[in-house]
N, C-alpha and C positions, 0 to 999 in steps of 0.2 A: 565971457568967452574963455577966460583962463580956467574957470571951474569946469566947463564942459570938456576942455582939452585934457585936463587932468583925469576926469572920469573916463574919457575914451581911452587914454593911455593905460589906465588901471585895468579896464575891461580887456583890452588887447593883450596886456601882459599876462593876466590870469588865464585867458583862453589859450594863448600860445604855450604856456606852461602845461596846461592840462592836455593839449594835443600832443605835446612832446612826450608826456608820460604814456599816453595811449600807444604812440608809435614805438616807444622804447619797449613796452611790454610785448608788442607784436614781434619786434626784432629779437628779443631775448628768449622767445618761447622755445626754439629748438635747443638752445643751450640749457635752459631749465629742464627740458625733458631728458637730455643725455646725462645731466648731473644727478638727477633724482631717480632714474630708473634703477640704479644699483642700490639706492637707499630704500625704495619702496618695494620690498620683496613681495613677489606674487602678483603685482599689478600688471595688467596687460598694457600694451602700447596705446590701445584705444582709450583705456581708462585715464591715462595720463593726459592724452590730447583732449579728452572731454573736460578734464579739470582745467587745463590751460584755456580752452574755449570759454568755459564758464567764468573764469577769472577775468578774461578780456571783456566779456559782456558786462560783468559787474562794474568794471572800471569805466566802460563807455557809458553805461547808464548813470553812474555816479557823476561822470563829467557833464552829461546833459542836465542833470538836476542842479548841479552847481552853477552851470551857465545860466539856467533859468532864474535861479535865486539871485545871482549877481546882476542879471539884466533887470530884474524887478527892483532891486535895491538902487540901481543907477537910473531907473526910469527909462530903460531902453527897449522895453517890450510893451506892445499895445495891450491895453486892458480889455479883457473879454468878459461878456456876461458869464455868470457862474456856471450855467449848464454847458456853455460852449467850452469853457476852460476845463470842466470835468471831462468832457468828451475828448479834448485834446490830450489830456494827461492819460486817459484810458487807452487811447490808440498807441501812445508811446509805450505804455506798460505792456500792451498786447504784443507789440513787436518783440520785446525782450522775452516775454513768456513763451511765445512760439519758437523763437530761436533756441531757448533753453530746452524745448521739447522736441528738437530735431527738425523743425520746419526750416526751409530755406525761403526767406521772404524776397520776392522779386519786384513787388510794386506796393506802394502805399498811396491811398487817395487817388486811385486811377480813374480818369474821366475819359469818356468816349468822344465828347464833343457833339454827339447826336442825341444823347439822353440826359435828363436831369439827374443829379446825384453822382455818387462815386462808389467805387469798390474800396472798402476800408483797407484791406490787406489781401494781396494775392501771394500765395506761397506754395511751394512743393513739399509734400510729405512723401518721401521715396519717389515713386513714379506717378503719384496722384497730384493733380493741380487743384489747389483748394482756394475757394473764394471765401474769405473769412469776414463775416460781419461782426463788428465790435459794438457792444452795448454796455455803457458804463452808468452806474447809479451810485449816488452818495448815501443811499439808505436801502434797506430791505423792507421797509415798512409799507411800501406800496407794491404795485405789481412787479413781478420778476423782470429782470432786464431783457431776457430773451423773448418775453411776450410782446415786445415792441415790434418784432419781426412778424407782421401779420401777412395775410395772403397778398395784399397789394404790394407790400414791400418785397416779398418773395418774388413776385412776378417781375418787378423792376430789376431785382438783382439777377434773375435769370437772363433778362434781355441784355443787361450790361455785361454779364459773363460771356454771352454769345459774341458780343462785339469784341471783347478782349481776345477770345479764342480765334476769331477771324483774322486778327492782325499777327498771329503767331506764324512762324515758318511752316509748322505742321501741327495738327491737333494733338493734344495729350492722349496717352493711352487710357487714362481715367481722370475724372474730375468730380468734385463734390462741393457742397455748400456747408460750411461750418459756422456756428455762432459761438462767439466768446463773450460770456457775460462777466463783467468785472464790477465788484462792489468796493467802493473806496469810502468807507465810513471813517469819520473823524477819529483820530487817535488809534486807529487799527491798521494793520498791514492789509494791503489789497488782497481780496479774495477772488479767485478765478474759477470759472466753470466753463469747460470746453465741451460743446456739443458737436461731435463729428457727424457729418451727414444729417444735419438738422432738418433739411427738407430736400426734396428731389428736383430733378429737372422738369417733372411733369405734374 
């Protein structure tokens, strides 16, 4: 019991410290901007804010990875089959990829309760509502990741997207279906391929 108590305390302590760092960076962002604008001659306000946003995303992503590693080490996370763990890591990476490319993510793993399956990510790109299907592979040696979205899958995603739109206060001006293929090969950085408007509503 003492061992478990010590491990729990260690986990809580590390997570509290990481959360404090994330909050601290967010609180310091306006000060950082005002102090560096004079130093970064020629940079526009949007450039500096984009840099700050990128740094905050880097820190948050690093925090999640560190938390996962710590949970694994302390035996606090359920073990998943390899393909499910790859999918989970892919969807997490997809979230940060989209955020860095200007998407505003509003839902992850959305379920309607009426249909099987879920919408991996729902996000806005400017005034367009995007339903993003994430496909992750650990190798390129077989079929491409995006090829897994066949006609049957597309049909299901259309139906789920319709359910999602129905529960909005008002329909979006425009909407589309994107596919984000991610390749996580051992020893290499993740490779992303984004297909905007990968298939239509009809």
